[in-house]
VOBA-1610 file (N, C-alpha, C; in pm, whole numbers, padded with zeros to 5 digits, always signed):
BEGIN
Met-04371+00537-01147Met-04310+00584-01270Met-04194+00679-01243Ser-04204+00757-01137Ser-04092+00846-01106Ser-03971+00765-01059Thr-03996+00655-00988Thr-03886+00569-00940Thr-03818+00498-01056Phe-03896+00454-01153Phe-03842+00377-01266Phe-03865+00451-01398Phe-03842+00582-01397Phe-03874+00665-01513Phe-03790+00626-01635Leu-03659+00615-01619Leu-03573+00581-01732Leu-03599+00439-01781Glu-03629+00348-01687Glu-03661+00211-01726Glu-03792+00207-01805Phe-03885+00294-01768Phe-04012+00305-01843Phe-03985+00350-01987Leu-03904+00452-02002Leu-03871+00500-02136Leu-03796+00394-02216Glu-03706+00325-02149Glu-03629+00220-02216Glu-03721+00110-02268Leu-03826+00078-02194Leu-03916-00029-02232Leu-04008+00011-02347Phe-04064+00131-02342Phe-04166+00169-02439Phe-04119+00272-02543Phe-04025+00357-02505Phe-03981+00463-02596Phe-03829+00475-02598Pro-03760+00369-02637Pro-03613+00373-02637Pro-03558+00483-02727Gln-03636+00521-02829Gln-03588+00626-02920Gln-03574+00760-02848Val-03653+00782-02743Val-03643+00907-02667Val-03513+00910-02587Leu-03473+00794-02536Leu-03348+00788-02461Leu-03228+00825-02548Asp-03241+00807-02679Asp-03130+00839-02769Asp-03099+00987-02771Tyr-03199+01073-02740Tyr-03170+01216-02751Tyr-03192+01293-02621Leu-03203+01222-02507Leu-03206+01294-02379Leu-03084+01258-02295Glu-03050+01347-02204Glu-02938+01325-02112Glu-02992+01258-01987Pro-02960+01129-01963Pro-03021+01056-01851Pro-02999+01120-01714Glu-02883+01181-01694Glu-02852+01237-01563Glu-02925+01369-01538Ser-02995+01420-01638Ser-03057+01553-01626Ser-03202+01550-01578Val-03258+01432-01558Val-03402+01421-01527Val-03435+01489-01394Thr-03527+01583-01400Thr-03576+01652-01280Thr-03728+01651-01282Phe-03788+01608-01173Phe-03934+01603-01166Phe-03988+01733-01108Arg-04081+01792-01179Arg-04143+01916-01135Arg-04266+01884-01051Asp-04308+01982-00972Asp-04430+01965-00893Asp-04550+01950-00986Lys-04652+01882-00935Lys-04773+01865-01015Lys-04837+02000-01045Glu-04884+02013-01167Glu-04953+02135-01208Glu-05104+02113-01194Val-05171+02210-01134Val-05315+02201-01111Val-05387+02292-01209Phe-05489+02238-01276Phe-05568+02314-01371Phe-05715+02307-01330Thr-05783+02419-01340Thr-05924+02426-01306Thr-06005+02459-01431Asp-06104+02376-01457Asp-06196+02401-01568Asp-06317+02473-01510Val-06317+02606-01523Val-06423+02687-01461Val-06559+02653-01520Thr-06564+02630-01651Thr-06692+02604-01716Thr-06755+02474-01669Met-06671+02373-01643Met-06722+02242-01599Met-06719+02226-01448Gly-06652+02318-01379Gly-06642+02308-01234Gly-06557+02192-01189Glu-06455+02157-01268Glu-06370+02044-01235Glu-06225+02089-01216Arg-06153+02011-01137Arg-06014+02042-01105Arg-05927+01923-01146Tyr-05821+01949-01221Tyr-05732+01843-01266Tyr-05589+01875-01226Glu-05508+01771-01211Glu-05366+01792-01189Glu-05287+01691-01270Thr-05172+01732-01318Thr-05089+01642-01397Thr-05035+01531-01308Asp-05017+01413-01366Asp-04966+01300-01289Asp-04815+01306-01271Leu-04743+01327-01379Leu-04597+01331-01370Leu-04542+01423-01479Leu-04452+01510-01439Leu-04393+01606-01531Leu-04243+01608-01508Ala-04168+01565-01608Ala-04021+01557-01596Ala-03957+01656-01692Glu-03858+01729-01642Glu-03778+01817-01727Glu-03646+01747-01758Val-03613+01736-01884Val-03491+01667-01925Val-03416+01750-02028Gln-03287+01725-02035Gln-03201+01800-02127Gln-03179+01721-02256Phe-03181+01791-02367Phe-03143+01727-02493Phe-02997+01686-02484Arg-02967+01566-02528Arg-02830+01515-02520Arg-02736+01605-02603Gly-02628+01649-02540Gly-02528+01729-02609Gly-02569+01872-02637Glu-02680+01917-02580Glu-02727+02052-02604Glu-02757+02121-02471Asp-02773+02253-02475Asp-02806+02330-02355Asp-02957+02350-02340Ser-03034+02298-02432Ser-03180+02316-02429Ser-03248+02198-02360Tyr-03373+02223-02315Tyr-03448+02125-02238Tyr-03586+02102-02299Phe-03651+01992-02257Phe-03790+01968-02292Phe-03859+01898-02177Leu-03990+01892-02183Leu-04070+01828-02078Leu-04129+01698-02129Ile-04135+01599-02041Ile-04208+01476-02069Ile-04327+01473-01973His-04446+01479-02030His-04568+01479-01951His-04630+01340-01959Leu-04642+01274-01844Leu-04695+01137-01839Leu-04823+01135-01757Glu-04932+01090-01819Glu-05061+01076-01750Glu-05099+00930-01740Asn-05152+00891-01624Asn-05211+00758-01609Asn-05362+00775-01603Gln-05433+00704-01689Gln-05578+00713-01695Gln-05636+00577-01662Ala-05701+00567-01545Ala-05750+00439-01495Ala-05893+00409-01538Ser-05958+00504-01606Ser-06094+00479-01655Ser-06109+00544-01792Ser-06200+00489-01871Ser-06224+00544-02004Ser-06318+00664-01993Gln-06275+00777-02048Gln-06354+00899-02040Gln-06366+00963-02178Ser-06483+01012-02207Ser-06501+01083-02333Ser-06428+01216-02328Asn-06382+01262-02442Asn-06312+01390-02453Asn-06180+01396-02375Phe-06124+01278-02344Phe-05996+01279-02274Phe-05888+01341-02362Asn-05901+01322-02493Asn-05803+01380-02585Asn-05804+01533-02576Lys-05920+01590-02554Lys-05929+01736-02540Lys-05860+01781-02412Arg-05876+01701-02305Arg-05808+01735-02179Arg-05657+01728-02194Met-05608+01628-02269Met-05464+01618-02293Met-05413+01741-02367Phe-05491+01790-02463Phe-05448+01910-02535Phe-05446+02031-02442Arg-05545+02041-02353Arg-05546+02152-02259Arg-05423+02149-02168Tyr-05388+02028-02120Tyr-05264+02014-02042Tyr-05146+02068-02122Phe-05137+02020-02247Phe-05026+02058-02332Phe-05020+02209-02350Ala-05134+02269-02383Ala-05136+02412-02411Ala-05095+02494-02289Arg-05145+02456-02172Arg-05114+02534-02053Arg-04971+02511-02006Leu-04921+02389-02019Leu-04781+02362-01983Leu-04687+02433-02077His-04721+02431-02205His-04637+02498-02305His-04636+02649-02281Glu-04751+02704-02245Glu-04759+02847-02219Glu-04678+02884-02095Lys-04685+02802-01991Lys-04617+02834-01866Lys-04466+02818-01875Phe-04420+02706-01936Phe-04277+02676-01934Phe-04206+02712-02064Asp-04282+02733-02171Asp-04223+02766-02301Asp-04116+02666-02342Leu-04149+02537-02325Leu-04058+02429-02361Leu-04132+02327-02448Pro-04060+02254-02534Pro-04124+02144-02607Pro-04175+02040-02508Ile-04287+01977-02542Ile-04348+01880-02451Ile-04373+01749-02525Tyr-04329+01639-02463Tyr-04351+01505-02517Tyr-04460+01440-02433Pro-04585+01433-02484Pro-04698+01383-02404Pro-04719+01232-02419Ile-04740+01166-02305Ile-04761+01021-02301Ile-04879+00990-02209Val-04963+00896-02250Val-05074+00850-02166Val-05064+00699-02149Ile-05077+00654-02024Ile-05091+00511-01996Ile-05237+00485-01962Phe-05306+00409-02045Phe-05443+00369-02016Phe-05436+00234-01943Ser-05472+00236-01813Ser-05459+00115-01731Ser-05592+00050-01698Tyr-05701+00096-01758Tyr-05832+00036-01730Tyr-05844-00101-01797Asp-05936-00183-01745Asp-05959-00317-01801Asp-06050-00313-01923Gln-06149-00225-01920Gln-06246-00212-02030Gln-06268-00064-02062Pro-06296-00031-02186Pro-06307-00118-02305Pro-06169-00150-02363Gln-06167-00247-02454Gln-06041-00286-02516Gln-06023-00228-02655Lys-06118-00149-02701Lys-06101-00086-02832Lys-05987+00015-02826Gln-05927+00039-02943Gln-05812+00128-02952Gln-05847+00268-02901Ala-05768+00318-02807Ala-05791+00451-02751Ala-05748+00558-02850Ile-05813+00671-02843Ile-05777+00785-02929Ile-05643+00842-02885Asn-05561+00882-02982Asn-05429+00936-02949Asn-05404+01073-03012Ser-05512+01148-03039Ser-05495+01279-03100Ser-05615+01368-03072Tyr-05596+01496-03095Tyr-05705+01593-03085Tyr-05692+01687-03205Gln-05802+01708-03274Gln-05797+01785-03398Gln-05900+01898-03397Val-05864+02006-03464Val-05957+02114-03495Val-05941+02143-03644Glu-06047+02122-03720Glu-06034+02138-03864Glu-06165+02182-03928Phe-06152+02238-04046Phe-06265+02280-04129Phe-06254+02210-04263Pro-06359+02213-04341Pro-06352+02148-04473Pro-06234+02196-04557Asp-06192+02322-04537Asp-06085+02376-04620Asp-05958+02406-04542Leu-05955+02372-04411Leu-05838+02409-04331Leu-05824+02321-04208Gln-05704+02267-04188Gln-05674+02194-04065Gln-05602+02291-03971Val-05671+02332-03868Val-05617+02431-03775Val-05520+02366-03677Leu-05555+02248-03628Leu-05475+02185-03522Leu-05472+02035-03539Gln-05354+01975-03520Gln-05338+01830-03514Gln-05244+01802-03397Phe-05302+01770-03282Phe-05224+01743-03161Phe-05219+01592-03139Asn-05100+01537-03130Asn-05080+01393-03111Asn-05011+01365-02978Tyr-05042+01251-02919Tyr-04973+01209-02798Tyr-04954+01057-02803Arg-04851+01012-02734Arg-04821+00868-02729Arg-04919+00797-02637Val-04959+00677-02674Val-05053+00599-02594Val-04996+00460-02565Ile-05001+00423-02438Ile-04974+00285-02398Ile-05105+00232-02339Gln-05171+00145-02411Gln-05298+00089-02366Gln-05273-00053-02319Leu-05263-00070-02189Leu-05218-00197-02132Leu-05309-00313-02167Asn-05440-00291-02175Asn-05530-00404-02201Asn-05527-00451-02347Arg-05445-00386-02430Arg-05425-00432-02567Arg-05285-00492-02589Leu-05206-00493-02482Leu-05071-00548-02492Leu-05071-00694-02446Asn-04997-00777-02517Asn-04986-00919-02482Asn-04873-00936-02381Trp-04905-00987-02264Trp-04805-01001-02158Trp-04688-01090-02200Arg-04713-01184-02292Arg-04606-01274-02336Arg-04494-01200-02408Asp-04528-01086-02468Asp-04426-01009-02540Asp-04324-00946-02446Phe-04352-00949-02316Phe-04264-00882-02220Phe-04193-00980-02127Leu-04209-01110-02154Leu-04154-01212-02065Leu-04002-01203-02052Asn-03934-01168-02160Asn-03788-01169-02158Asn-03729-01029-02148Gln-03811-00934-02106Gln-03763-00797-02087Gln-03708-00784-01945Ala-03578-00770-01932Ala-03517-00755-01799Ala-03537-00612-01751Asn-03660-00579-01720Asn-03697-00442-01688Asn-03802-00444-01578Pro-03780-00372-01468Pro-03877-00375-01357Pro-04015-00323-01395Val-04022-00230-01491Val-04151-00178-01534Val-04230-00288-01604Ala-04161-00372-01681Ala-04228-00486-01745Ala-04284-00580-01638Cys-04206-00604-01531Cys-04253-00691-01422Cys-04386-00641-01366Ala-04394-00511-01347Ala-04514-00453-01286Ala-04631-00450-01382Leu-04610-00393-01500Leu-04721-00366-01590Leu-04777-00490-01658Met-04703-00600-01660Met-04758-00726-01710Met-04885-00762-01634Ala-04892-00722-01507Ala-05008-00754-01423Ala-05134-00683-01470Lys-05121-00578-01553Lys-05237-00503-01601Lys-05260-00520-01750Met-05187-00610-01814Met-05202-00628-01958Met-05317-00723-01990Lys-05332-00754-02116Lys-05440-00841-02160Lys-05413-00983-02113Ile-05495-01031-02020Ile-05474-01161-01957Ile-05604-01240-01960Ala-05600-01359-02014Ala-05718-01447-02008Ala-05736-01494-01864Pro-05859-01515-01820Pro-05883-01555-01680Pro-05801-01677-01637Thr-05784-01774-01726Thr-05710-01894-01691Thr-05559-01869-01682Glu-05513-01755-01732Glu-05369-01726-01735Glu-05322-01647-01613Arg-05413-01606-01529Arg-05376-01518-01417Arg-05267-01577-01327Pro-05277-01705-01284Pro-05169-01760-01200Pro-05035-01763-01273Arg-05038-01797-01402Arg-04914-01804-01480Arg-04851-01665-01494Val-04933-01565-01519Val-04879-01429-01535Val-04816-01381-01405Lys-04882-01406-01294Lys-04825-01363-01166Lys-04692-01432-01139Leu-04685-01560-01169Leu-04560-01634-01151Leu-04451-01579-01242Glu-04486-01546-01367Glu-04387-01494-01461Glu-04341-01355-01419Cys-04430-01275-01364Cys-04390-01144-01311Cys-04285-01161-01201Leu-04311-01255-01112Leu-04219-01277-01001Leu-04089-01343-01047Arg-04099-01433-01145Arg-03978-01495-01199Arg-03888-01389-01259Leu-03946-01299-01336Leu-03869-01192-01397Leu-03811-01100-01291Leu-03890-01069-01192Leu-03844-00980-01085Leu-03730-01042-01006Ala-03736-01174-00987Ala-03633-01244-00910Ala-03498-01243-00980Thr-03499-01223-01111Thr-03372-01221-01186Thr-03308-01082-01190Leu-03382-00980-01146Leu-03329-00843-01148Leu-03258-00814-01015Arg-03155-00734-01024Arg-03080-00697-00903Arg-03129-00561-00853Leu-03240-00564-00780Leu-03298-00442-00726Leu-03273-00436-00576Asp-03265-00314-00524Asp-03253-00300-00379Asp-03387-00337-00316Pro-03387-00370-00185Pro-03511-00418-00120Pro-03630-00324-00135Ala-03607-00192-00129Ala-03718-00097-00139Ala-03782-00102-00277Arg-03700-00106-00381Arg-03755-00111-00517Arg-03818-00247-00545Met-03758-00350-00491Met-03816-00483-00505Met-03956-00487-00443Gln-03971-00428-00326Gln-04101-00428-00258Gln-04202-00344-00335Leu-04156-00234-00396Leu-04246-00148-00472Leu-04307-00223-00590Ile-04222-00295-00665Ile-04271-00369-00781Ile-04356-00489-00740Ser-04306-00565-00644Ser-04380-00685-00602Ser-04514-00649-00540Gly-04520-00536-00469Gly-04646-00492-00412Gly-04746-00454-00519Phe-04698-00393-00627Phe-04785-00359-00739Phe-04844-00486-00800Val-04759-00587-00822Val-04804-00712-00881Val-04907-00780-00791Asp-04880-00783-00662Asp-04972-00851-00570Asp-05105-00778-00560Thr-05103-00646-00571Thr-05225-00567-00563Thr-05315-00591-00683Tyr-05256-00593-00803Tyr-05337-00600-00924Tyr-05355-00742-00977Leu-05287-00839-00916Leu-05310-00979-00952Leu-05330-01060-00824Arg-05431-01024-00748Arg-05464-01096-00625Arg-05539-01224-00662Leu-05480-01340-00632Leu-05533-01467-00677Leu-05636-01524-00580Thr-05732-01596-00636Thr-05828-01669-00555Thr-05761-01796-00501Ala-05830-01868-00414Ala-05773-01990-00356Ala-05742-02094-00464Ser-05833-02111-00559Ser-05811-02209-00666Ser-05697-02164-00758Glu-05688-02033-00784Glu-05579-01982-00867Glu-05445-01998-00796Leu-05448-01984-00663Leu-05326-01999-00586Leu-05274-02142-00592Glu-05364-02238-00599Glu-05322-02378-00614Glu-05249-02398-00746Val-05302-02340-00853Val-05236-02348-00984Val-05102-02279-00980Phe-05096-02164-00915Phe-04971-02090-00900Phe-04866-02177-00832Asn-04903-02243-00722Asn-04809-02327-00648Asn-04763-02447-00731Gln-04854-02505-00808Gln-04818-02619-00893Gln-04716-02578-00998Glu-04737-02463-01060Glu-04644-02417-01162Glu-04512-02371-01101Phe-04520-02318-00979Phe-04397-02279-00909Phe-04306-02400-00888Glu-04364-02514-00852Glu-04284-02634-00826Glu-04214-02684-00952Gln-04262-02645-01069Gln-04201-02691-01193Gln-04082-02607-01237Ile-04056-02497-01167Ile-03940-02414-01201Ile-03812-02489-01168Gln-03720-02492-01262Gln-03598-02570-01247Gln-03489-02496-01169Ser-03479-02366-01190Ser-03371-02288-01129Ser-03393-02269-00979Thr-03297-02316-00900Thr-03305-02299-00754Thr-03295-02152-00715Val-03211-02079-00785Val-03192-01937-00754Val-03322-01860-00775Val-03389-01887-00888Val-03515-01820-00917Val-03621-01859-00815Lys-03626-01988-00780Lys-03723-02035-00681Lys-03705-01963-00548Glu-03580-01953-00506Glu-03551-01887-00378Glu-03590-01740-00384Gly-03566-01677-00500Gly-03602-01537-00515Gly-03752-01515-00505Ile-03829-01603-00570Ile-03975-01593-00565Ile-04025-01620-00423Met-03967-01719-00356Met-04008-01750-00219Met-03981-01632-00126Glu-03870-01563-00148Glu-03837-01447-00065Glu-03942-01337-00084Ile-03986-01317-00209Ile-04086-01215-00237Ile-04220-01251-00173Thr-04265-01376-00193Thr-04396-01416-00140Thr-04395-01422+00013Thr-04279-01454+00072Thr-04268-01453+00218Thr-04286-01311+00272Ser-04228-01214+00201Ser-04243-01074+00244Ser-04389-01032+00236Trp-04465-01084+00137Trp-04609-01055+00129Trp-04681-01107+00252Lys-04646-01230+00292Lys-04712-01290+00408Lys-04681-01212+00534Glu-04554-01169+00550Glu-04517-01092+00668Glu-04589-00958+00668Gln-04598-00895+00550Gln-04668-00768+00540Gln-04815-00786+00574Gly-04872-00898+00528Gly-05012-00925+00558Gly-05035-00943+00707Lys-04943-01013+00775Lys-04954-01031+00920Lys-04945-00897+00991Gln-04852-00812+00948Gln-04834-00682+01009Gln-04960-00597+00993Glu-05016-00596+00872Glu-05138-00519+00848Glu-05254-00573+00931Gly-05256-00707+00950Gly-05361-00767+01032Gly-05352-00721+01176Lys-05230-00712+01230Lys-05211-00665+01367Lys-05253-00519+01381Gln-05217-00439+01281Gln-05252-00297+01284Gln-05403-00278+01281Glu-05470-00353+01195Glu-05616-00341+01185Glu-05685-00388+01312Leu-05632-00496+01375Leu-05690-00545+01500Leu-05677-00439+01609Met-05558-00379+01620Met-05537-00275+01721Met-05628-00156+01695Leu-05645-00120+01569Leu-05731-00008+01533Leu-05876-00036+01573Asn-05923-00157+01549Asn-06060-00194+01587Asn-06080-00189+01739Leu-05980-00239+01812Leu-05989-00238+01958Leu-05993-00096+02013Leu-05910-00008+01956Leu-05906+00130+02002Leu-06035+00205+01967Asn-06090+00176+01850Asn-06216+00240+01811Asn-06329+00199+01906Arg-06326+00074+01951Arg-06430+00028+02044Arg-06412+00091+02182Arg-06286+00106+02222Arg-06261+00157+02358Arg-06274+00309+02367Leu-06223+00380+02264Leu-06214+00525+02272Leu-06314+00597+02182Gly-06388+00522+02102Gly-06476+00585+02004Gly-06404+00597+01870Glu-06477+00636+01768Glu-06421+00646+01633Glu-06305+00746+01631Leu-06187+00698+01591Leu-06068+00783+01589Leu-06064+00865+01460Ser-05995+00978+01467Ser-05980+01062+01348Ser-05893+00990+01245Ser-05903+01032+01121Ser-05825+00969+01014Ser-05675+00986+01039Gln-05636+01100+01098Gln-05494+01123+01127Gln-05442+01024+01230Thr-05521+01001+01334Thr-05480+00907+01438Thr-05479+00764+01384Gln-05579+00730+01302Gln-05581+00597+01242Gln-05457+00574+01157Ala-05415+00675+01084Ala-05295+00661+01001Ala-05172+00635+01086Lys-05166+00698+01204Lys-05053+00675+01294Lys-05052+00530+01343Ile-05170+00478+01375Ile-05179+00339+01422Ile-05134+00243+01312Met-05176+00270+01189Met-05143+00181+01078Met-04996+00190+01038Ser-04921+00283+01096Ser-04778+00294+01066Ser-04690+00230+01174Leu-04753+00181+01281Leu-04676+00122+01390Leu-04620-00015+01352Asn-04501-00046+01402Asn-04443-00178+01379Asn-04487-00274+01490Ser-04440-00397+01484Ser-04489-00501+01577Ser-04458-00468+01722Ser-04336-00422+01751Ser-04301-00392+01890Ser-04382-00274+01943Gln-04408-00175+01859Gln-04490-00061+01900Gln-04633-00104+01928Leu-04685-00195+01845Leu-04821-00245+01866Leu-04832-00323+01996Glu-04729-00399+02030Glu-04729-00474+02155Glu-04731-00379+02275Glu-04650-00272+02268Glu-04648-00175+02376Glu-04784-00106+02390Leu-04843-00072+02277Leu-04974-00006+02280Leu-05081-00099+02334Gly-05068-00229+02304Gly-05165-00326+02354Gly-05167-00330+02506Val-05051-00307+02570Val-05044-00302+02716Val-05095-00169+02769Ala-05059-00061+02697Ala-05092+00073+02747Ala-05236+00114+02722Met-05303+00050+02627Met-05434+00099+02585Met-05539+00100+02697Phe-05523+00011+02797Phe-05623+00004+02904Phe-05613+00121+03000Asn-05505+00200+02989Asn-05490+00320+03071Asn-05528+00447+02994Leu-05572+00431+02870Leu-05609+00546+02789Leu-05759+00570+02798Glu-05796+00696+02817Glu-05937+00730+02834Glu-06000+00792+02710Asn-05919+00854+02625Asn-05973+00923+02507Asn-05865+00934+02399Glu-05902+00994+02287Glu-05808+01004+02174Glu-05690+01094+02208Asp-05711+01195+02291Asp-05600+01282+02330Asp-05494+01203+02407Asp-05541+01114+02496Asp-05448+01028+02570Asp-05369+00940+02473Leu-05439+00888+02372Leu-05374+00802+02274Leu-05266+00878+02198Asn-05298+00998+02151Asn-05200+01077+02076Asn-05083+01118+02164Ser-05109+01143+02291Ser-05001+01174+02384Ser-04909+01054+02401Trp-04970+00934+02409Trp-04888+00813+02420Trp-04806+00792+02294Leu-04868+00812+02178Leu-04797+00793+02052Leu-04678+00889+02040Ala-04696+01011+02090Ala-04589+01112+02081Ala-04477+01085+02178Asn-04508+01023+02293Asn-04408+01008+02399Asn-04359+00865+02418Ser-04411+00772+02340Ser-04365+00634+02351Ser-04216+00626+02323Pro-04137+00552+02404Pro-03993+00539+02380Pro-03961+00487+02241Thr-04045+00398+02190Thr-04021+00338+02059Thr-04038+00440+01948Asn-04125+00541+01973Asn-04154+00642+01870Asn-04058+00760+01875Ser-03992+00776+01988Ser-03907+00894+02003Ser-03772+00874+01941
//
């Protein structure tokens, strides 16, 4: 969302773009809140400071992603709002993306405190509930956020191959740099991982695409998935071999192994038989010509 923040607003809240200065967006560090009574610790997902268009004043856009349905989440949103407002003394535009699969009932979008004779508080926040959105409504949106989030929208089981293909078709028509292309396509592949039978349907529908340019774009994306899969397979194999030879490696060392490229893995495959322990391995990783 930080990478495609303006595109996100353009897709779901174009009215907000009308009164903010696009070049002014600054992302603040995550704010951490502790609920002493419940013994829980929370942190904001994304907090952007933006300038009102044509004015010297600013406001905050607070965006939360909620991957599971939780009771009293509306109360937590109000607590975020109250503490952020107290700390920064700025207007806050609160947004929640509900990305869970179940339940599909309408999520609450407000928090109230009231009495029979008095309404003390009416706090409202914007809600995007993906499992209630129809993916077909976003097919013609030339927007990378639409490409990604279609994968988490309301999808019938039989539609999964079609939705994945449509996500990639849409992505192939956008002019994104390789890094952003990989970010979106990786999201789609993660949340719409097809079974073998679904993959057959995907391939059949792919062959029916008329545009050569779109076909080539989709093939380029899926080829990168295959290459990434091969690379991850090599990393995991090397990690298993090292764990057997040297004992269970620390999480930090494992992360270093999983970041090695193919040539580095080949060099390590030759050198590993001269390593006696994890210290030797870390010394090799630090002094390898490929790593320096």
